[in-house]
C-alpha positions in Angstrom: 8.6 17.8 -1.6 4.6 18.6 -1.2 5.1 21.9 -2.6 7.3 20.5 -5.5 4.6 17.8 -6.1 1.8 20.4 -6.5 3.6 22.7 -8.6 3.9 20.4 -11.0 0.7 18.7 -10.9 -1.0 22.4 -12.1 0.7 22.4 -15.2 -0.3 18.8 -16.2 -4.0 19.2 -15.1 -3.9 22.5 -17.3 -2.1 20.8 -20.1 -4.8 17.8 -20.1 -7.5 20.4 -19.9 -6.1 22.3 -23.3 -5.5 19.2 -24.9 -8.9 18.5 -24.3 -10.3 21.3 -25.7 -8.5 21.2 -28.9 -9.4 17.3 -29.4 -13.4 18.6 -29.0 -12.5 21.5 -31.3 -11.3 19.0 -33.8 -14.2 16.8 -33.9 -16.9 19.3 -33.6 -15.0 20.8 -37.0 -14.8 17.6 -38.5 -18.7 16.6 -37.6 -19.8 19.9 -38.8 -17.8 19.4 -42.3 -19.2 15.7 -42.4 -22.5 17.1 -41.8 -22.5 20.1 -44.5 -20.1 18.9 -46.5 -22.6 16.5 -48.4 -25.4 19.1 -48.3 -23.7 21.7 -50.5 -22.0 19.3 -52.9 -25.5 18.7 -54.5 -26.0 22.2 -54.8 -26.5 25.6 -53.0 -28.7 25.5 -50.2 -30.7 27.8 -48.1 -29.3 29.7 -45.8 -31.6 28.3 -43.0 -30.6 24.8 -44.3 -27.0 25.4 -43.5 -27.7 26.9 -40.3 -29.7 23.6 -38.9 -26.6 21.7 -40.4 -24.4 23.7 -38.2 -26.4 23.5 -35.1 -26.9 19.9 -35.5 -23.2 19.1 -35.5 -21.2 22.2 -34.2 -22.3 22.1 -30.2 -20.9 19.0 -30.1 -17.6 21.2 -29.1 -19.1 21.6 -25.5 -20.2 18.0 -25.3 -18.0 16.9 -22.2 -19.4 20.1 -20.3 -23.2 19.2 -20.4 -23.6 15.8 -22.4 -27.4 15.6 -22.4 -28.4 19.2 -23.1 -25.9 19.2 -26.4 -27.6 15.6 -27.6 -30.8 17.3 -27.1 -30.1 20.2 -28.8 -28.3 18.6 -31.8 -30.9 15.7 -31.9 -34.1 18.7 -32.2 -32.1 20.4 -34.7 -31.6 17.5 -36.8 -34.9 16.6 -36.5 -36.1 19.8 -38.0 -33.3 19.9 -40.8 -34.4 16.0 -42.5 -37.6 17.4 -43.4 -36.1 19.2 -45.8 -32.4 18.2 -46.4 -31.4 14.4 -45.3 -27.4 14.0 -44.3 -25.5 11.0 -45.5 -25.7 10.5 -41.4 -26.5 12.4 -38.1 -23.0 13.0 -37.3 -23.8 15.3 -34.5 -26.4 13.5 -32.8 -24.0 10.2 -33.1 -21.4 11.7 -31.4 -23.5 13.5 -28.3 -25.0 10.1 -28.2 -21.7 8.5 -27.5 -20.4 11.0 -25.3 -23.8 10.6 -23.0 -23.1 6.8 -23.2 -19.2 7.6 -22.0 -19.5 10.2 -19.7 -23.0 10.7 -18.0 -24.2 9.2 -14.6 -25.9 5.6 -15.0 -29.6 7.0 -14.6 -29.0 9.7 -17.0 -27.6 7.3 -19.4 -30.3 4.9 -18.6 -33.2 7.4 -19.0 -31.5 8.8 -22.4 -32.3 5.5 -24.2 -36.0 6.0 -24.6 -35.6 9.7 -25.4 -33.2 8.6 -28.1 -35.1 5.9 -29.5 -38.1 8.5 -29.6 -36.1 11.2 -30.9 -34.8 8.8 -33.9 -38.1 7.5 -34.7 -39.6 10.6 -35.0 -36.9 12.0 -37.3 -37.2 9.0 -39.4 -41.3 8.4 -39.2 -42.4 11.8 -40.0 -40.5 12.3 -43.4 -41.5 8.7 -44.2 -38.2 6.9 -44.4 -38.5 3.0 -45.5 -37.1 0.5 -43.3 -33.9 -0.2 -44.3 -32.8 3.4 -43.3 -34.4 2.7 -40.0 -31.7 -0.2 -39.7 -29.2 1.6 -40.7 -29.6 4.7 -38.8 -30.8 2.6 -35.8 -27.6 -0.1 -36.3 -25.6 3.6 -36.3 -27.0 5.0 -32.6 -26.8 1.1 -31.1 -23.3 1.2 -32.1 -22.4 4.8 -31.1 -24.0 4.2 -27.3 -22.4 1.1 -27.4 -18.6 2.4 -28.2 -19.6 5.1 -25.4 -20.3 2.3 -22.7 -17.4 0.8 -24.0 -14.9 3.5 -23.5 -16.6 4.1 -20.3 -16.0 0.5 -19.0 -12.4 0.7 -20.4 -11.6 4.0 -18.4 -13.1 2.5 -15.2 -11.2 -0.8 -15.6 -8.2 1.4 -16.2 -8.6 3.4 -13.2 -9.4 0.4 -11.2 -5.8 -1.4 -12.2 -4.1 2.1 -11.2 -5.6 2.0 -7.7 -5.1 -1.7 -7.6 -1.3 -0.5 -8.0 -1.3 2.3 -6.1 -2.6 0.2 -3.1 0.4 -2.5 -3.9 2.8 0.2 -4.0 1.7 1.4 0.0 1.5 -1.8 1.3 5.1 -2.5 -0.4 6.2 1.0 1.0 4.9 -0.1 4.3 6.3 -3.4 4.7 9.8 -2.1 3.8 9.5 0.5 6.4 8.4 -2.3 8.9 11.2 -4.5 8.0 13.4 -1.5 8.7 12.0 -0.9 11.8 12.5 -4.4 13.2 15.7 -4.2 11.7 16.8 -1.2 13.9 15.3 -2.9 17.0 17.7 -5.6 16.3 20.5 -3.4 15.9 19.8 -1.9 19.0 19.8 -5.2 20.6 22.9 -6.2 19.3 24.6 -3.5 20.0 23.5 -2.9 23.5 24.0 -6.9 24.5 26.9 -7.4 22.8 29.0 -4.3 23.4 27.4 -4.0 27.4 28.5 -7.2 27.9 32.0 -7.1 26.3 32.4 -3.9 28.4 31.7 -5.9 31.6 34.0 -8.5 31.0 36.9 -6.3 29.8 36.4 -4.2 32.9 36.7 -7.7 35.1 39.6 -8.3 33.0 42.6 -6.5 34.9 41.3 -7.8 38.1 41.1 -11.6 37.0 44.4 -11.6 35.5 45.9 -10.5 38.8 44.4 -13.0 40.7 43.4 -15.9 38.5 45.2 -16.0 35.2 43.1 -18.9 33.8 40.1 -17.2 34.3 41.2 -14.3 33.1 42.2 -16.5 29.7 38.5 -17.7 29.8 37.1 -14.2 29.9 39.2 -12.8 27.3 37.7 -15.7 24.8 34.1 -14.6 26.1 35.0 -11.3 25.0 36.1 -12.4 21.5 33.5 -14.9 20.8 30.8 -11.7 22.3 32.4 -9.6 19.3 32.5 -12.4 16.5 28.6 -12.8 17.3 28.1 -9.4 17.2 30.0 -8.9 13.9 27.9 -11.8 12.5 24.9 -10.6 13.3 25.4 -6.8 12.1 26.8 -8.4 9.2 23.3 -10.3 8.5 21.4 -6.7 9.4 23.2 -4.5 6.7 22.9 -7.5 4.3 19.1 -7.1 5.0 19.4 -3.4 4.1 21.5 -3.8 1.2 18.5 -5.7 -0.2 16.1 -3.8 0.7 14.1 -3.9 -2.7 14.4 -7.9 -2.2 10.7 -9.3 -1.0 10.7 -8.4 2.9 9.5 -12.3 3.1 13.1 -13.6 2.4 15.0 -15.6 4.6 17.3 -13.1 6.1 19.6 -15.6 8.0 21.2 -14.6 11.3 18.8 -11.7 11.2 16.4 -14.1 12.6 17.3 -15.9 15.7 15.6 -19.1 17.0 14.6 -20.3 20.5 17.6 -23.2 20.3 19.8 -20.2 20.7 18.6 -19.1 24.1 20.8 -21.2 26.4 24.0 -19.8 24.3 22.8 -16.3 24.7 22.0 -17.0 28.3 25.6 -18.7 28.8 27.2 -15.5 26.9 25.5 -12.9 29.0 27.9 -12.9 31.8 24.8 -13.7 34.4 23.7 -16.7 36.6 20.9 -17.9 34.3 18.6 -20.7 35.5 16.6 -21.7 32.6 13.7 -23.7 33.2 11.5 -25.1 30.3 7.9 -26.4 31.3 5.2 -28.3 28.8 5.9 -30.0 25.5 8.0 -27.5 22.9 5.7 -27.4 19.7 6.8 -25.9 16.2 6.5 -22.1 16.4 6.7 -19.3 13.8 9.9 -17.8 13.1 8.6 -14.5 13.5 7.8 -15.6 17.3 11.0 -17.6 17.7 12.9 -14.5 17.0 10.7 -12.0 19.3 11.4 -14.0 22.1 15.1 -14.3 21.6 15.4 -10.8 21.4 13.1 -9.9 24.3 15.1 -12.5 26.3 18.3 -10.2 25.2 17.0 -7.1 25.9 15.8 -8.2 29.9 19.1 -10.0 30.1 21.0 -6.6 29.1 18.7 -4.7 31.6 19.2 -6.8 34.6 23.3 -6.7 33.6 22.9 -2.9 33.9 20.4 -2.0 36.4 19.8 -5.1 39.0 22.8 -5.0 40.6 22.4 -8.7 40.8 23.8 -11.9 39.0 21.1 -14.3 39.4 18.5 -14.6 36.8 15.7 -17.0 35.9 14.3 -17.3 32.6 11.3 -19.5 32.2 9.4 -20.6 29.1 6.2 -22.5 29.7 4.5 -24.2 26.7 0.5 -24.8 26.5 -1.5 -26.1 24.0 -2.7 -22.1 23.3 0.4 -20.1 23.9 4.2 -19.6 24.6 4.9 -18.0 28.4 8.2 -16.1 28.9 9.4 -15.3 32.0 12.7 -13.1 32.9 12.8 -12.2 36.5 15.6 -11.1 39.3 16.0 -10.4 42.7 17.6 -7.2 42.1 16.8 -3.5 43.1 14.0 -3.4 41.0 12.5 -0.5 38.6 14.0 2.8 39.3 11.2 6.0 39.3 11.4 7.1 35.7 12.8 3.9 34.0 11.9 2.6 30.8 13.3 3.8 27.4 13.8 2.7 24.0 14.3 -1.2 25.5 11.0 -2.0 27.1 9.2 -0.1 24.2 10.9 -2.2 21.5 9.9 -5.2 24.0 6.8 -4.7 23.6 6.5 -3.8 20.2 8.3 -7.1 19.2 5.5 -8.8 21.3 2.9 -6.9 19.9 3.8 -7.7 16.3 3.3 -11.1 16.8 -0.1 -11.0 18.3 1.4 -11.2 21.8 1.5 -9.1 25.0 4.3 -7.9 27.5 4.2 -6.6 31.1 7.2 -5.4 32.8 7.2 -4.5 36.6 8.2 -5.6 39.8 8.6 -9.1 40.5 6.4 -11.3 42.9 8.2 -10.1 45.7 10.7 -7.9 44.9 13.3 -7.1 42.1 12.2 -7.0 38.3 10.2 -8.9 35.9 9.8 -9.2 32.3 6.6 -11.3 31.2 5.6 -12.3 27.1 2.8 -14.1 26.4 2.6 -15.3 22.5 -0.4 -17.2 20.9 0.7 -20.2 19.1 -3.5 -20.9 17.3 
């Protein structure tokens, strides 16, 4: 990809330079013809008059390489020539002044103004031109300088707009990547929680069937409910992926779980979850609600897989400034080298909402996941 892009950029740069040289050549030829045409039309001229006319116009071919030097050169040649022959207009110096205003740095453009005024004044005053000629030539040079400044401003504006568009595109790409990463985390949570729960319940099913038929029916109903819920959430994720060209701030429906679904989540977990809520619940951003839900979901999945116990404490504590979430068990505690994508994903979810997450041994034993989210 990189090599291809680099290879394609080289011919484009060469083509642009070749096109620029052709344009400069055409401008130099037109300027020379416009300068010499009126001179030759009025009759034969001395060779040195023709040479001065060429020197006052043809060097604009190199105007892009050295704007100030070309402007000085053609200006001096034109000043010398007007002592004997007066062209219709000083086309070479006008093109050079336009180029200085268009391409030169700011300090050179400002320094060129008095130099241009002095050169034009000398070329008009010494031959004894009248006031009308002063006004005509002065207006022409002011117009050339103004046109060059305008072209420079338009080019700067176009470059600024292109840079803004590039930044917007990068921001959009980053937002899409962030959204896809969020969707990947959601899919991990859905699969590990729902499929893991279904496996646990299915393994317990044959035992319950032989000992407690009514309870076995409830187990199989729970498996079906868990599967339907997982399908609904996965369908929402796939819908979001298909609509990746849409704004990433759109409401993705079932992809964004809420806090009011925590009780149902605890009930479907296959664990004995004791849920307590402290403080006064308050309006919470949807991103924080989704993060809390997924963190609790992942924590319950880890308890079921690793803790070796069924009892879990789920605690939500509201204050005026933050929301605290704790999931704790009395199981075997963390194993050496434990961790993985689950804990990483929980930390990323908390950090994305400006919160923090810690996971480790409980206060006495077992394992605890603790997340804190700012609400202001």
